[in-house]
N, CA, C, O and the ligand as a Tripos MOL2 file, in Angstrom:
@<TRIPOS>MOLECULE
protein
  265   263    67     0     0
PROTEIN
NO_CHARGES

@<TRIPOS>ATOM
      1 N           3.8570    6.4580  -16.8880 N.3       1 MET1
      2 CA          3.1590    6.5250  -15.5990 C.3       1 MET1
      3 C           3.8800    7.4860  -14.6560 C.2       1 MET1
      4 O           5.1090    7.5380  -14.6070 O.2       1 MET1
      5 N           3.0720    8.2460  -13.9080 N.am      2 LYS2
      6 CA          3.6170    9.2150  -12.9610 C.3       2 LYS2
      7 C           4.3660    8.4980  -11.8330 C.2       2 LYS2
      8 O           3.9420    7.4580  -11.3260 O.2       2 LYS2
      9 N           5.4930    9.1020  -11.4680 N.am      3 LYS3
     10 CA          6.2540    8.5230  -10.3650 C.3       3 LYS3
     11 C           5.5530    8.7950   -9.0410 C.2       3 LYS3
     12 O           5.0520    9.8930   -8.7950 O.2       3 LYS3
     13 N           5.5290    7.7800   -8.2030 N.am      4 ILE4
     14 CA          4.9170    7.9340   -6.8870 C.3       4 ILE4
     15 C           5.9790    7.7130   -5.8210 C.2       4 ILE4
     16 O           6.7130    6.7250   -5.8420 O.2       4 ILE4
     17 N           6.0400    8.6540   -4.8920 N.am      5 ASN5
     18 CA          6.9870    8.5160   -3.8000 C.3       5 ASN5
     19 C           6.2530    8.4830   -2.4660 C.2       5 ASN5
     20 O           5.2010    9.0980   -2.2920 O.2       5 ASN5
     21 N           6.8340    7.7550   -1.5440 N.am      6 CYS6
     22 CA          6.2680    7.6660   -0.1990 C.3       6 CYS6
     23 C           6.1850    9.0730    0.4110 C.2       6 CYS6
     24 O           7.1580    9.8260    0.3800 O.2       6 CYS6
     25 N           5.0390    9.4110    0.9530 N.am      7 ILE7
     26 CA          4.8170   10.7340    1.5340 C.3       7 ILE7
     27 C           5.6550   10.9290    2.8070 C.2       7 ILE7
     28 O           5.9460   12.0610    3.1940 O.2       7 ILE7
     29 N           6.0330    9.8400    3.4430 N.am      8 ALA8
     30 CA          6.7650    9.9520    4.7020 C.3       8 ALA8
     31 C           8.2820    9.9250    4.5180 C.2       8 ALA8
     32 O           8.9840   10.7660    5.0810 O.2       8 ALA8
     33 N           8.7950    8.9760    3.7420 N.am      9 CYS9
     34 CA         10.2550    8.8420    3.6390 C.3       9 CYS9
     35 C          10.7910    9.1840    2.2600 C.2       9 CYS9
     36 O          12.0050    9.2890    2.0860 O.2       9 CYS9
     37 N           9.9140    9.3610    1.2720 N.am     10 GLY10
     38 CA         10.3570    9.7730   -0.0520 C.3      10 GLY10
     39 C          10.8000    8.6480   -0.9610 C.2      10 GLY10
     40 O          11.1630    8.8820   -2.1140 O.2      10 GLY10
     41 N          10.7730    7.4430   -0.4560 N.am     11 GLU11
     42 CA         11.1610    6.2880   -1.2720 C.3      11 GLU11
     43 C          10.2020    6.1180   -2.4490 C.2      11 GLU11
     44 O           8.9890    6.2640   -2.3020 O.2      11 GLU11
     45 N          10.7660    5.8060   -3.6200 N.am     12 GLU12
     46 CA          9.9100    5.6230   -4.7790 C.3      12 GLU12
     47 C           9.1230    4.3120   -4.6490 C.2      12 GLU12
     48 O           9.6690    3.2700   -4.2860 O.2      12 GLU12
     49 N           7.8300    4.4010   -4.9560 N.am     13 ILE13
     50 CA          6.9740    3.2180   -4.8660 C.3      13 ILE13
     51 C           6.7670    2.6690   -6.2730 C.2      13 ILE13
     52 O           6.1300    3.3070   -7.1100 O.2      13 ILE13
     53 N           7.3030    1.4960   -6.5220 N.am     14 ILE14
     54 CA          7.1940    0.9130   -7.8610 C.3      14 ILE14
     55 C           6.2960   -0.3180   -7.8850 C.2      14 ILE14
     56 O           5.8960   -0.7890   -8.9490 O.2      14 ILE14
     57 N           5.9880   -0.8300   -6.7010 N.am     15 ASP15
     58 CA          5.1930   -2.0480   -6.5950 C.3      15 ASP15
     59 C           3.7050   -1.6850   -6.5730 C.2      15 ASP15
     60 O           3.2600   -0.9400   -5.7000 O.2      15 ASP15
     61 N           2.9480   -2.2030   -7.5170 N.am     16 LYS16
     62 CA          1.5300   -1.8190   -7.5520 C.3      16 LYS16
     63 C           0.7280   -2.4400   -6.4100 C.2      16 LYS16
     64 O          -0.3530   -1.9580   -6.0720 O.2      16 LYS16
     65 N           1.2490   -3.4910   -5.8270 N.am     17 ASP17
     66 CA          0.6080   -4.0400   -4.6250 C.3      17 ASP17
     67 C           0.6250   -3.0100   -3.4910 C.2      17 ASP17
     68 O          -0.3300   -2.8840   -2.7240 O.2      17 ASP17
     69 N           1.7250   -2.2890   -3.4120 N.am     18 THR18
     70 CA          1.8630   -1.2590   -2.3720 C.3      18 THR18
     71 C           0.8300   -0.1600   -2.5840 C.2      18 THR18
     72 O           0.2040    0.3120   -1.6350 O.2      18 THR18
     73 N           0.6610    0.2370   -3.8330 N.am     19 ILE19
     74 CA         -0.3380    1.2550   -4.1540 C.3      19 ILE19
     75 C          -1.7370    0.7250   -3.8500 C.2      19 ILE19
     76 O          -2.5800    1.4400   -3.3080 O.2      19 ILE19
     77 N          -1.9680   -0.5330   -4.2050 N.am     20 GLY20
     78 CA         -3.2620   -1.1550   -3.9550 C.3      20 GLY20
     79 C          -3.6130   -1.2140   -2.4800 C.2      20 GLY20
     80 O          -4.7470   -0.9380   -2.0860 O.2      20 GLY20
     81 N          -2.6260   -1.5770   -1.6660 N.am     21 ILE21
     82 CA         -2.9100   -1.7120   -0.2260 C.3      21 ILE21
     83 C          -3.1070   -0.3420    0.4180 C.2      21 ILE21
     84 O          -3.8690   -0.2170    1.3760 O.2      21 ILE21
     85 N          -2.4390    0.6720   -0.0870 N.am     22 ASN22
     86 CA         -2.6890    2.0470    0.3780 C.3      22 ASN22
     87 C          -4.1420    2.4250    0.1360 C.2      22 ASN22
     88 O          -4.8230    2.9450    1.0200 O.2      22 ASN22
     89 N          -4.6020    2.1530   -1.0830 N.am     23 LYS23
     90 CA         -5.9820    2.4940   -1.4320 C.3      23 LYS23
     91 C          -6.9660    1.7030   -0.5960 C.2      23 LYS23
     92 O          -7.9960    2.2180   -0.1620 O.2      23 LYS23
     93 N          -6.6310    0.4480   -0.3790 N.am     24 LYS24
     94 CA         -7.5250   -0.4390    0.3700 C.3      24 LYS24
     95 C          -7.6390   -0.0060    1.8300 C.2      24 LYS24
     96 O          -8.7280   -0.0180    2.4040 O.2      24 LYS24
     97 N          -6.5120    0.3740    2.4240 N.am     25 LEU25
     98 CA         -6.4970    0.6470    3.8600 C.3      25 LEU25
     99 C          -6.7470    2.1130    4.2020 C.2      25 LEU25
    100 O          -7.2190    2.4210    5.2970 O.2      25 LEU25
    101 N          -6.4370    3.0120    3.2800 N.am     26 ILE26
    102 CA         -6.5820    4.4390    3.5900 C.3      26 ILE26
    103 C          -7.7600    5.0550    2.8380 C.2      26 ILE26
    104 O          -8.4950    5.8750    3.3900 O.2      26 ILE26
    105 N          -7.9390    4.6590    1.5760 N.am     27 GLY27
    106 CA         -9.0400    5.2070    0.7950 C.3      27 GLY27
    107 C          -8.7200    5.1840   -0.6910 C.2      27 GLY27
    108 O          -7.5830    5.4420   -1.0880 O.2      27 GLY27
    109 N          -9.7200    4.8750   -1.5170 N.am     28 GLU28
    110 CA         -9.4570    4.6700   -2.9430 C.3      28 GLU28
    111 C          -9.0930    5.9360   -3.6930 C.2      28 GLU28
    112 O          -8.4570    5.8730   -4.7450 O.2      28 GLU28
    113 N          -9.4910    7.0960   -3.1590 N.am     29 ASP29
    114 CA         -9.2020    8.3280   -3.9020 C.3      29 ASP29
    115 C          -8.0690    9.1420   -3.2820 C.2      29 ASP29
    116 O          -7.9760   10.3530   -3.4840 O.2      29 ASP29
    117 N          -7.2090    8.4600   -2.5230 N.am     30 ILE30
    118 CA         -6.0690    9.1600   -1.9370 C.3      30 ILE30
    119 C          -5.0810    9.5840   -3.0200 C.2      30 ILE30
    120 O          -4.9640    8.9370   -4.0600 O.2      30 ILE30
    121 N          -4.3790   10.6730   -2.7600 N.am     31 LYS31
    122 CA         -3.4110   11.2100   -3.7140 C.3      31 LYS31
    123 C          -1.9800   10.9640   -3.2340 C.2      31 LYS31
    124 O          -1.0300   11.0730   -4.0100 O.2      31 LYS31
    125 N          -1.8380   10.6410   -1.9880 N.am     32 THR32
    126 CA         -0.5140   10.3890   -1.4370 C.3      32 THR32
    127 C          -0.4350    8.9480   -0.9440 C.2      32 THR32
    128 O          -1.4200    8.3680   -0.4880 O.2      32 THR32
    129 N           0.7570    8.3960   -1.0490 N.am     33 PHE33
    130 CA          0.9360    6.9850   -0.7260 C.3      33 PHE33
    131 C           2.1070    6.7930    0.2260 C.2      33 PHE33
    132 O           3.0400    7.5950    0.2720 O.2      33 PHE33
    133 N           2.0280    5.7120    0.9780 N.am     34 TYR34
    134 CA          3.1200    5.3200    1.8500 C.3      34 TYR34
    135 C           3.7900    4.0670    1.2880 C.2      34 TYR34
    136 O           3.1310    3.2210    0.6850 O.2      34 TYR34
    137 N           5.0980    3.9560    1.4900 N.am     35 CYS35
    138 CA          5.7480    2.6860    1.1850 C.3      35 CYS35
    139 C           5.3030    1.6920    2.2650 C.2      35 CYS35
    140 O           4.6990    2.0790    3.2660 O.2      35 CYS35
    141 N           5.6040    0.4300    2.0540 N.am     36 ILE36
    142 CA          5.1480   -0.6030    2.9950 C.3      36 ILE36
    143 C           5.6100   -0.3140    4.4250 C.2      36 ILE36
    144 O           4.8360   -0.4460    5.3740 O.2      36 ILE36
    145 N           6.8740    0.0800    4.5700 N.am     37 ASN37
    146 CA          7.4190    0.3450    5.9100 C.3      37 ASN37
    147 C           6.6820    1.4690    6.6180 C.2      37 ASN37
    148 O           6.3100    1.3440    7.7850 O.2      37 ASN37
    149 N           6.4720    2.5700    5.9020 N.am     38 CYS38
    150 CA          5.8180    3.7190    6.5060 C.3      38 CYS38
    151 C           4.3280    3.4620    6.7070 C.2      38 CYS38
    152 O           3.7260    3.9810    7.6460 O.2      38 CYS38
    153 N           3.7410    2.6680    5.8320 N.am     39 LEU39
    154 CA          2.3340    2.3200    5.9920 C.3      39 LEU39
    155 C           2.1300    1.5120    7.2790 C.2      39 LEU39
    156 O           1.1890    1.7480    8.0370 O.2      39 LEU39
    157 N           3.0240    0.5680    7.5030 N.am     40 ALA40
    158 CA          2.9730   -0.2320    8.7290 C.3      40 ALA40
    159 C           3.1210    0.6680    9.9500 C.2      40 ALA40
    160 O           2.4220    0.5110   10.9510 O.2      40 ALA40
    161 N           4.0430    1.6070    9.8420 N.am     41 ASP41
    162 CA          4.2860    2.5540   10.9120 C.3      41 ASP41
    163 C           3.0480    3.4080   11.1730 C.2      41 ASP41
    164 O           2.6250    3.5920   12.3140 O.2      41 ASP41
    165 N           2.4870    3.9180   10.0980 N.am     42 TYR42
    166 CA          1.3000    4.7770   10.1510 C.3      42 TYR42
    167 C           0.1160    4.0500   10.7870 C.2      42 TYR42
    168 O          -0.6460    4.6290   11.5620 O.2      42 TYR42
    169 N          -0.0190    2.7620   10.4380 N.am     43 LEU43
    170 CA         -1.1440    1.9890   10.9490 C.3      43 LEU43
    171 C          -0.8360    1.3280   12.2900 C.2      43 LEU43
    172 O          -1.7180    0.7560   12.9310 O.2      43 LEU43
    173 N           0.4230    1.4160   12.7020 N.am     44 GLY44
    174 CA          0.8240    0.8330   13.9760 C.3      44 GLY44
    175 C           0.8250   -0.6770   13.9620 C.2      44 GLY44
    176 O           0.4830   -1.3130   14.9590 O.2      44 GLY44
    177 N           1.2110   -1.2590   12.8320 N.am     45 CYS45
    178 CA          1.2910   -2.7180   12.7620 C.3      45 CYS45
    179 C           2.6230   -3.1310   12.1430 C.2      45 CYS45
    180 O           3.4420   -2.2770   11.8040 O.2      45 CYS45
    181 N           2.8410   -4.4260   11.9970 N.am     46 ASP46
    182 CA          4.0900   -4.9190   11.4240 C.3      46 ASP46
    183 C           4.0130   -4.9550    9.9000 C.2      46 ASP46
    184 O           2.9380   -5.0690    9.3120 O.2      46 ASP46
    185 N           5.1830   -4.8540    9.2850 N.am     47 VAL47
    186 CA          5.2690   -4.9500    7.8280 C.3      47 VAL47
    187 C           4.6550   -6.2710    7.3540 C.2      47 VAL47
    188 O           3.9750   -6.3360    6.3300 O.2      47 VAL47
    189 N           4.9200   -7.3150    8.1350 N.am     48 GLN48
    190 CA          4.3850   -8.6300    7.7480 C.3      48 GLN48
    191 C           2.8510   -8.6360    7.7240 C.2      48 GLN48
    192 O           2.2350   -9.3210    6.9080 O.2      48 GLN48
    193 N           2.2520   -7.8660    8.6270 N.am     49 ASP49
    194 CA          0.7850   -7.7750    8.6440 C.3      49 ASP49
    195 C           0.2740   -7.1880    7.3330 C.2      49 ASP49
    196 O          -0.7660   -7.5980    6.8170 O.2      49 ASP49
    197 N           1.0220   -6.2190    6.8020 N.am     50 ILE50
    198 CA          0.6310   -5.5850    5.5380 C.3      50 ILE50
    199 C           0.7030   -6.6100    4.4050 C.2      50 ILE50
    200 O          -0.2110   -6.7120    3.5870 O.2      50 ILE50
    201 N           1.8040   -7.3660    4.3700 N.am     51 PHE51
    202 CA          1.9460   -8.3830    3.3260 C.3      51 PHE51
    203 C           0.8480   -9.4310    3.4330 C.2      51 PHE51
    204 O           0.3190   -9.8950    2.4230 O.2      51 PHE51
    205 N           0.5090   -9.8010    4.6690 N.am     52 ASP52
    206 CA         -0.5790  -10.7630    4.8840 C.3      52 ASP52
    207 C          -1.8840  -10.2190    4.3320 C.2      52 ASP52
    208 O          -2.6580  -10.9410    3.7030 O.2      52 ASP52
    209 N          -2.1220   -8.9180    4.5790 N.am     53 LYS53
    210 CA         -3.3380   -8.2650    4.0860 C.3      53 LYS53
    211 C          -3.3900   -8.2840    2.5610 C.2      53 LYS53
    212 O          -4.4310   -8.5650    1.9670 O.2      53 LYS53
    213 N          -2.2590   -7.9840    1.9420 N.am     54 ILE54
    214 CA         -2.1970   -7.9800    0.4770 C.3      54 ILE54
    215 C          -2.5880   -9.3580   -0.0560 C.2      54 ILE54
    216 O          -3.3730   -9.4750   -0.9970 O.2      54 ILE54
    217 N          -2.0250  -10.3970    0.5640 N.am     55 GLU55
    218 CA         -2.3390  -11.7620    0.1300 C.3      55 GLU55
    219 C          -3.8170  -12.0700    0.3250 C.2      55 GLU55
    220 O          -4.4520  -12.7010   -0.5200 O.2      55 GLU55
    221 N          -4.3530  -11.6120    1.4590 N.am     56 GLU56
    222 CA         -5.7720  -11.8160    1.7520 C.3      56 GLU56
    223 C          -6.6580  -11.1880    0.6760 C.2      56 GLU56
    224 O          -7.5830  -11.8160    0.1600 O.2      56 GLU56
    225 N          -6.3470   -9.9260    0.3520 N.am     57 PHE57
    226 CA         -7.1570   -9.2130   -0.6500 C.3      57 PHE57
    227 C          -7.0110   -9.8520   -2.0250 C.2      57 PHE57
    228 O          -7.9700   -9.9000   -2.7950 O.2      57 PHE57
    229 N          -5.8210  -10.3410   -2.3320 N.am     58 LYS58
    230 CA         -5.6070  -11.0120   -3.6220 C.3      58 LYS58
    231 C          -6.4670  -12.2620   -3.7070 C.2      58 LYS58
    232 O          -7.0710  -12.5490   -4.7410 O.2      58 LYS58
    233 N          -6.5140  -13.0120   -2.5920 N.am     59 GLU59
    234 CA         -7.3110  -14.2300   -2.5640 C.3      59 GLU59
    235 C          -8.7990  -13.9390   -2.7170 C.2      59 GLU59
    236 O          -9.5530  -14.7320   -3.2820 O.2      59 GLU59
    237 N          -9.2020  -12.7790   -2.1970 N.am     60 GLU60
    238 CA        -10.6040  -12.3720   -2.3350 C.3      60 GLU60
    239 C         -10.9130  -11.9070   -3.7540 C.2      60 GLU60
    240 O         -12.0730  -11.7290   -4.1250 O.2      60 GLU60
    241 N          -9.8420  -11.7100   -4.5490 N.am     61 GLY61
    242 CA        -10.0160  -11.2640   -5.9200 C.3      61 GLY61
    243 C         -10.2600   -9.7700   -6.0270 C.2      61 GLY61
    244 O         -10.9030   -9.3040   -6.9670 O.2      61 GLY61
    245 N          -9.7450   -9.0230   -5.0630 N.am     62 CYS62
    246 CA         -9.9120   -7.5690   -5.0720 C.3      62 CYS62
    247 C          -9.3400   -6.9650   -6.3490 C.2      62 CYS62
    248 O          -8.2290   -7.2990   -6.7610 O.2      62 CYS62
    249 N         -10.1040   -6.0770   -6.9670 N.am     63 LYS63
    250 CA         -9.6930   -5.5030   -8.2650 C.3      63 LYS63
    251 C          -8.4590   -4.6090   -8.1580 C.2      63 LYS63
    252 O          -7.7730   -4.3820   -9.1550 O.2      63 LYS63
    253 N          -8.1740   -4.1050   -6.9730 N.am     64 LEU64
    254 CA         -7.0160   -3.2440   -6.8100 C.3      64 LEU64
    255 C          -5.7020   -4.0210   -6.9250 C.2      64 LEU64
    256 O          -4.6310   -3.4300   -7.0650 O.2      64 LEU64
    257 N          -5.7960   -5.3380   -6.8650 N.am     65 PHE65
    258 CA         -4.5810   -6.1480   -6.9130 C.3      65 PHE65
    259 C          -4.5150   -7.0560   -8.1290 C.2      65 PHE65
    260 O          -3.6860   -7.9640   -8.1860 O.2      65 PHE65
    261 N          -5.3710   -6.8170   -9.0830 N.am     66 SER66
    262 CA         -5.3860   -7.6870  -10.2600 C.3      66 SER66
    263 C          -4.4180   -7.1760  -11.3210 C.2      66 SER66
    264 O          -4.2940   -7.7810  -12.3860 O.2      66 SER66
    265 ZN          8.2080    5.3990    3.3240 Zn       67 ZN67
@<TRIPOS>BOND
     1     1     2 1
     2     2     3 1
     3     3     4 2
     4     3     5 am
     5     5     6 1
     6     6     7 1
     7     7     8 2
     8     7     9 am
     9     9    10 1
    10    10    11 1
    11    11    12 2
    12    11    13 am
    13    13    14 1
    14    14    15 1
    15    15    16 2
    16    15    17 am
    17    17    18 1
    18    18    19 1
    19    19    20 2
    20    19    21 am
    21    21    22 1
    22    22    23 1
    23    23    24 2
    24    23    25 am
    25    25    26 1
    26    26    27 1
    27    27    28 2
    28    27    29 am
    29    29    30 1
    30    30    31 1
    31    31    32 2
    32    31    33 am
    33    33    34 1
    34    34    35 1
    35    35    36 2
    36    35    37 am
    37    37    38 1
    38    38    39 1
    39    39    40 2
    40    39    41 am
    41    41    42 1
    42    42    43 1
    43    43    44 2
    44    43    45 am
    45    45    46 1
    46    46    47 1
    47    47    48 2
    48    47    49 am
    49    49    50 1
    50    50    51 1
    51    51    52 2
    52    51    53 am
    53    53    54 1
    54    54    55 1
    55    55    56 2
    56    55    57 am
    57    57    58 1
    58    58    59 1
    59    59    60 2
    60    59    61 am
    61    61    62 1
    62    62    63 1
    63    63    64 2
    64    63    65 am
    65    65    66 1
    66    66    67 1
    67    67    68 2
    68    67    69 am
    69    69    70 1
    70    70    71 1
    71    71    72 2
    72    71    73 am
    73    73    74 1
    74    74    75 1
    75    75    76 2
    76    75    77 am
    77    77    78 1
    78    78    79 1
    79    79    80 2
    80    79    81 am
    81    81    82 1
    82    82    83 1
    83    83    84 2
    84    83    85 am
    85    85    86 1
    86    86    87 1
    87    87    88 2
    88    87    89 am
    89    89    90 1
    90    90    91 1
    91    91    92 2
    92    91    93 am
    93    93    94 1
    94    94    95 1
    95    95    96 2
    96    95    97 am
    97    97    98 1
    98    98    99 1
    99    99   100 2
   100    99   101 am
   101   101   102 1
   102   102   103 1
   103   103   104 2
   104   103   105 am
   105   105   106 1
   106   106   107 1
   107   107   108 2
   108   107   109 am
   109   109   110 1
   110   110   111 1
   111   111   112 2
   112   111   113 am
   113   113   114 1
   114   114   115 1
   115   115   116 2
   116   115   117 am
   117   117   118 1
   118   118   119 1
   119   119   120 2
   120   119   121 am
   121   121   122 1
   122   122   123 1
   123   123   124 2
   124   123   125 am
   125   125   126 1
   126   126   127 1
   127   127   128 2
   128   127   129 am
   129   129   130 1
   130   130   131 1
   131   131   132 2
   132   131   133 am
   133   133   134 1
   134   134   135 1
   135   135   136 2
   136   135   137 am
   137   137   138 1
   138   138   139 1
   139   139   140 2
   140   139   141 am
   141   141   142 1
   142   142   143 1
   143   143   144 2
   144   143   145 am
   145   145   146 1
   146   146   147 1
   147   147   148 2
   148   147   149 am
   149   149   150 1
   150   150   151 1
   151   151   152 2
   152   151   153 am
   153   153   154 1
   154   154   155 1
   155   155   156 2
   156   155   157 am
   157   157   158 1
   158   158   159 1
   159   159   160 2
   160   159   161 am
   161   161   162 1
   162   162   163 1
   163   163   164 2
   164   163   165 am
   165   165   166 1
   166   166   167 1
   167   167   168 2
   168   167   169 am
   169   169   170 1
   170   170   171 1
   171   171   172 2
   172   171   173 am
   173   173   174 1
   174   174   175 1
   175   175   176 2
   176   175   177 am
   177   177   178 1
   178   178   179 1
   179   179   180 2
   180   179   181 am
   181   181   182 1
   182   182   183 1
   183   183   184 2
   184   183   185 am
   185   185   186 1
   186   186   187 1
   187   187   188 2
   188   187   189 am
   189   189   190 1
   190   190   191 1
   191   191   192 2
   192   191   193 am
   193   193   194 1
   194   194   195 1
   195   195   196 2
   196   195   197 am
   197   197   198 1
   198   198   199 1
   199   199   200 2
   200   199   201 am
   201   201   202 1
   202   202   203 1
   203   203   204 2
   204   203   205 am
   205   205   206 1
   206   206   207 1
   207   207   208 2
   208   207   209 am
   209   209   210 1
   210   210   211 1
   211   211   212 2
   212   211   213 am
   213   213   214 1
   214   214   215 1
   215   215   216 2
   216   215   217 am
   217   217   218 1
   218   218   219 1
   219   219   220 2
   220   219   221 am
   221   221   222 1
   222   222   223 1
   223   223   224 2
   224   223   225 am
   225   225   226 1
   226   226   227 1
   227   227   228 2
   228   227   229 am
   229   229   230 1
   230   230   231 1
   231   231   232 2
   232   231   233 am
   233   233   234 1
   234   234   235 1
   235   235   236 2
   236   235   237 am
   237   237   238 1
   238   238   239 1
   239   239   240 2
   240   239   241 am
   241   241   242 1
   242   242   243 1
   243   243   244 2
   244   243   245 am
   245   245   246 1
   246   246   247 1
   247   247   248 2
   248   247   249 am
   249   249   250 1
   250   250   251 1
   251   251   252 2
   252   251   253 am
   253   253   254 1
   254   254   255 1
   255   255   256 2
   256   255   257 am
   257   257   258 1
   258   258   259 1
   259   259   260 2
   260   259   261 am
   261   261   262 1
   262   262   263 1
   263   263   264 2
@<TRIPOS>SUBSTRUCTURE
     1 MET1         2 RESIDUE 1 A MET
     2 LYS2         6 RESIDUE 1 A LYS
     3 LYS3        10 RESIDUE 1 A LYS
     4 ILE4        14 RESIDUE 1 A ILE
     5 ASN5        18 RESIDUE 1 A ASN
     6 CYS6        22 RESIDUE 1 A CYS
     7 ILE7        26 RESIDUE 1 A ILE
     8 ALA8        30 RESIDUE 1 A ALA
     9 CYS9        34 RESIDUE 1 A CYS
    10 GLY10       38 RESIDUE 1 A GLY
    11 GLU11       42 RESIDUE 1 A GLU
    12 GLU12       46 RESIDUE 1 A GLU
    13 ILE13       50 RESIDUE 1 A ILE
    14 ILE14       54 RESIDUE 1 A ILE
    15 ASP15       58 RESIDUE 1 A ASP
    16 LYS16       62 RESIDUE 1 A LYS
    17 ASP17       66 RESIDUE 1 A ASP
    18 THR18       70 RESIDUE 1 A THR
    19 ILE19       74 RESIDUE 1 A ILE
    20 GLY20       78 RESIDUE 1 A GLY
    21 ILE21       82 RESIDUE 1 A ILE
    22 ASN22       86 RESIDUE 1 A ASN
    23 LYS23       90 RESIDUE 1 A LYS
    24 LYS24       94 RESIDUE 1 A LYS
    25 LEU25       98 RESIDUE 1 A LEU
    26 ILE26      102 RESIDUE 1 A ILE
    27 GLY27      106 RESIDUE 1 A GLY
    28 GLU28      110 RESIDUE 1 A GLU
    29 ASP29      114 RESIDUE 1 A ASP
    30 ILE30      118 RESIDUE 1 A ILE
    31 LYS31      122 RESIDUE 1 A LYS
    32 THR32      126 RESIDUE 1 A THR
    33 PHE33      130 RESIDUE 1 A PHE
    34 TYR34      134 RESIDUE 1 A TYR
    35 CYS35      138 RESIDUE 1 A CYS
    36 ILE36      142 RESIDUE 1 A ILE
    37 ASN37      146 RESIDUE 1 A ASN
    38 CYS38      150 RESIDUE 1 A CYS
    39 LEU39      154 RESIDUE 1 A LEU
    40 ALA40      158 RESIDUE 1 A ALA
    41 ASP41      162 RESIDUE 1 A ASP
    42 TYR42      166 RESIDUE 1 A TYR
    43 LEU43      170 RESIDUE 1 A LEU
    44 GLY44      174 RESIDUE 1 A GLY
    45 CYS45      178 RESIDUE 1 A CYS
    46 ASP46      182 RESIDUE 1 A ASP
    47 VAL47      186 RESIDUE 1 A VAL
    48 GLN48      190 RESIDUE 1 A GLN
    49 ASP49      194 RESIDUE 1 A ASP
    50 ILE50      198 RESIDUE 1 A ILE
    51 PHE51      202 RESIDUE 1 A PHE
    52 ASP52      206 RESIDUE 1 A ASP
    53 LYS53      210 RESIDUE 1 A LYS
    54 ILE54      214 RESIDUE 1 A ILE
    55 GLU55      218 RESIDUE 1 A GLU
    56 GLU56      222 RESIDUE 1 A GLU
    57 PHE57      226 RESIDUE 1 A PHE
    58 LYS58      230 RESIDUE 1 A LYS
    59 GLU59      234 RESIDUE 1 A GLU
    60 GLU60      238 RESIDUE 1 A GLU
    61 GLY61      242 RESIDUE 1 A GLY
    62 CYS62      246 RESIDUE 1 A CYS
    63 LYS63      250 RESIDUE 1 A LYS
    64 LEU64      254 RESIDUE 1 A LEU
    65 PHE65      258 RESIDUE 1 A PHE
    66 SER66      262 RESIDUE 1 A SER
    67 ZN67       265 GROUP 0 **** ****
């Protein structure tokens, strides 16, 4: 699998939940990804809000998190 790094800070993204939430919140066909910290920053919310969202989408059975 191709290595994915955060577009903002360069941190390697290894968690597929992080990739899933990027697609969910920014767009499914995006080519660049943010780590959780930078995604929160980009969206102007807390890191915890992102984790809450991930849990929410998982509970909904979203295919991006299966
Ligand atoms: Zn980052």
